[in-house]
C-alpha positions as CSV (number, residue, x, y, z in Angstrom):
1,M,-14.9,-15.1,-86.8
2,A,-13.1,-13.3,-84.0
3,L,-10.3,-15.8,-84.2
4,V,-9.8,-15.2,-87.9
5,V,-9.7,-11.4,-87.4
6,F,-7.2,-11.9,-84.5
7,A,-5.0,-14.1,-86.7
8,V,-5.0,-11.7,-89.6
9,V,-4.2,-8.7,-87.4
10,S,-1.4,-10.6,-85.7
11,V,0.2,-11.5,-89.0
12,V,0.0,-7.9,-90.2
13,V,1.2,-6.4,-86.9
14,I,4.1,-8.9,-86.4
15,G,4.9,-10.3,-89.8
16,V,5.1,-7.2,-91.9
17,P,7.6,-5.3,-89.7
18,L,9.6,-8.5,-89.3
19,Y,9.7,-9.0,-93.0
20,L,10.8,-5.4,-93.6
21,A,13.4,-5.6,-90.9
22,V,15.0,-8.7,-92.3
23,H,15.2,-7.3,-95.8
24,S,16.4,-3.9,-94.6
25,W,19.2,-5.5,-92.5
26,S,20.4,-7.8,-95.3
27,G,20.6,-5.0,-97.7
28,R,22.5,-2.9,-95.3
29,S,25.0,-5.6,-94.6
30,D,25.5,-6.2,-98.3
31,R,26.2,-2.5,-98.8
32,R,28.6,-2.5,-95.9
33,A,30.5,-5.5,-97.2
34,A,30.8,-4.0,-100.6
35,E,32.1,-0.8,-99.2
36,A,34.6,-2.7,-97.1
37,R,35.8,-4.6,-100.1
38,R,36.2,-1.4,-102.1
39,R,38.2,0.2,-99.3
40,A,40.4,-2.9,-98.8
41,S,41.2,-3.1,-102.5
42,S,42.1,0.5,-102.9
43,A,44.2,0.5,-99.7
44,H,46.3,-2.6,-100.4
45,P,47.0,-3.1,-104.1
46,T,48.4,-6.6,-104.7
47,T,49.1,-8.6,-107.8
48,A,49.0,-12.4,-108.1
49,T,52.3,-14.2,-108.8
50,G,52.2,-18.0,-109.0
51,G,49.4,-18.4,-106.5
52,R,51.0,-16.0,-104.1
53,T,50.3,-12.3,-103.6
54,R,52.8,-9.6,-103.1
55,R,52.4,-5.9,-102.2
56,V,53.0,-3.6,-105.2
57,L,54.7,-0.3,-104.7
58,A,52.8,2.8,-105.8
59,P,53.7,3.7,-109.4
């Protein structure tokens, strides 16, 4: 009985924070990547021409 209680407490104490940390970090990296893509697209506008890209002057 004590072994079962120890196993359950170990899973709760170790597993739950680990699960939350993994999901928190993946969400944070996704948000960071999206923000970097937004910044990059607004800083360097390009247009596709025949499979190549060229820098477009500001209108």
